[in-house]
C-alpha positions as a LaTeX table, in Angstrom:
\begin{tabular}{lrrr}
\hline
Residue & $x$ (\AA) & $y$ (\AA) & $z$ (\AA) \\
\hline
Unk1 & 75.06 & $-31.15$ & $-5.16$ \\
Unk2 & 77.07 & $-30.44$ & $-2.01$ \\
Unk3 & 78.71 & $-27.46$ & $-3.71$ \\
Unk4 & 75.32 & $-25.98$ & $-4.56$ \\
Unk5 & 74.09 & $-26.51$ & $-1.00$ \\
Unk6 & 77.15 & $-24.74$ & 0.37 \\
Unk7 & 76.59 & $-21.88$ & $-2.06$ \\
Unk8 & 73.06 & $-21.51$ & $-0.71$ \\
Unk9 & 74.42 & $-21.45$ & 2.84 \\
Unk10 & 77.02 & $-18.85$ & 1.89 \\
Unk11 & 74.58 & $-16.71$ & $-0.05$ \\
Unk12 & 72.01 & $-16.78$ & 2.74 \\
Unk13 & 74.66 & $-15.96$ & 5.32 \\
Unk14 & 76.04 & $-13.01$ & 3.32 \\
Unk15 & 72.52 & $-11.74$ & 2.67 \\
Unk16 & 71.75 & $-11.81$ & 6.37 \\
Unk17 & 75.05 & $-10.08$ & 7.16 \\
Unk18 & 74.32 & $-7.36$ & 4.61 \\
Unk19 & 70.69 & $-6.80$ & 5.56 \\
Unk20 & 70.61 & $-7.43$ & 9.29 \\
Unk21 & 74.26 & $-7.59$ & 10.37 \\
Unk22 & 73.52 & $-11.16$ & 11.50 \\
Unk23 & 76.06 & $-13.94$ & 10.90 \\
Unk24 & 74.04 & $-17.18$ & 10.86 \\
Unk25 & 77.05 & $-19.51$ & 10.54 \\
Unk26 & 78.77 & $-17.89$ & 13.50 \\
Unk27 & 75.54 & $-17.96$ & 15.52 \\
Unk28 & 75.00 & $-21.68$ & 14.89 \\
Unk29 & 78.64 & $-22.79$ & 15.16 \\
Unk30 & 80.13 & $-19.94$ & 17.20 \\
Unk31 & 81.17 & $-22.19$ & 20.07 \\
Unk32 & 83.40 & $-24.08$ & 17.59 \\
Unk33 & 85.52 & $-21.43$ & 15.85 \\
Unk34 & 87.35 & $-24.08$ & 13.84 \\
Unk35 & 84.01 & $-25.35$ & 12.46 \\
Unk36 & 83.05 & $-21.79$ & 11.46 \\
Unk37 & 86.33 & $-21.40$ & 9.59 \\
Unk38 & 85.90 & $-24.79$ & 7.89 \\
Unk39 & 82.38 & $-23.83$ & 6.73 \\
Unk40 & 83.67 & $-20.53$ & 5.30 \\
Unk41 & 86.52 & $-22.36$ & 3.51 \\
Unk42 & 84.13 & $-24.96$ & 2.10 \\
Unk43 & 81.75 & $-22.25$ & 0.87 \\
Unk44 & 84.65 & $-20.52$ & $-0.88$ \\
Unk45 & 85.89 & $-23.75$ & $-2.45$ \\
Unk46 & 82.34 & $-24.54$ & $-3.57$ \\
Unk47 & 82.12 & $-21.18$ & $-5.31$ \\
Unk48 & 85.37 & $-21.87$ & $-7.16$ \\
Unk49 & 84.20 & $-25.37$ & $-8.11$ \\
Unk50 & 80.79 & $-24.22$ & $-9.38$ \\
Unk51 & 82.42 & $-21.37$ & $-11.32$ \\
Unk52 & 84.95 & $-23.74$ & $-12.91$ \\
Unk53 & 82.33 & $-26.39$ & $-13.77$ \\
Unk54 & 79.54 & $-23.99$ & $-14.74$ \\
Unk55 & 80.00 & $-24.22$ & $-18.49$ \\
Unk56 & 79.72 & $-28.01$ & $-18.45$ \\
Unk57 & 76.55 & $-27.95$ & $-16.31$ \\
Unk58 & 74.74 & $-24.94$ & $-17.78$ \\
Unk59 & 72.39 & $-25.54$ & $-20.70$ \\
Unk60 & 72.45 & $-21.84$ & $-21.64$ \\
Unk61 & 76.27 & $-21.54$ & $-21.74$ \\
Unk62 & 76.98 & $-24.66$ & $-23.82$ \\
\hline
\end{tabular}
């Protein structure tokens, strides 16, 4: 569940960057650059996890 939440955060952030050139994560956590980096790393790891586990979770792909 946490991985999916982080994917939503990452997807929303990249959509905002692409459409409006607005980095939401950096705006919210910009005063803590380490926290921004940790969020980006967690989003990336979540994407890898969901990709690796997708076949086991997906009813269409089984």
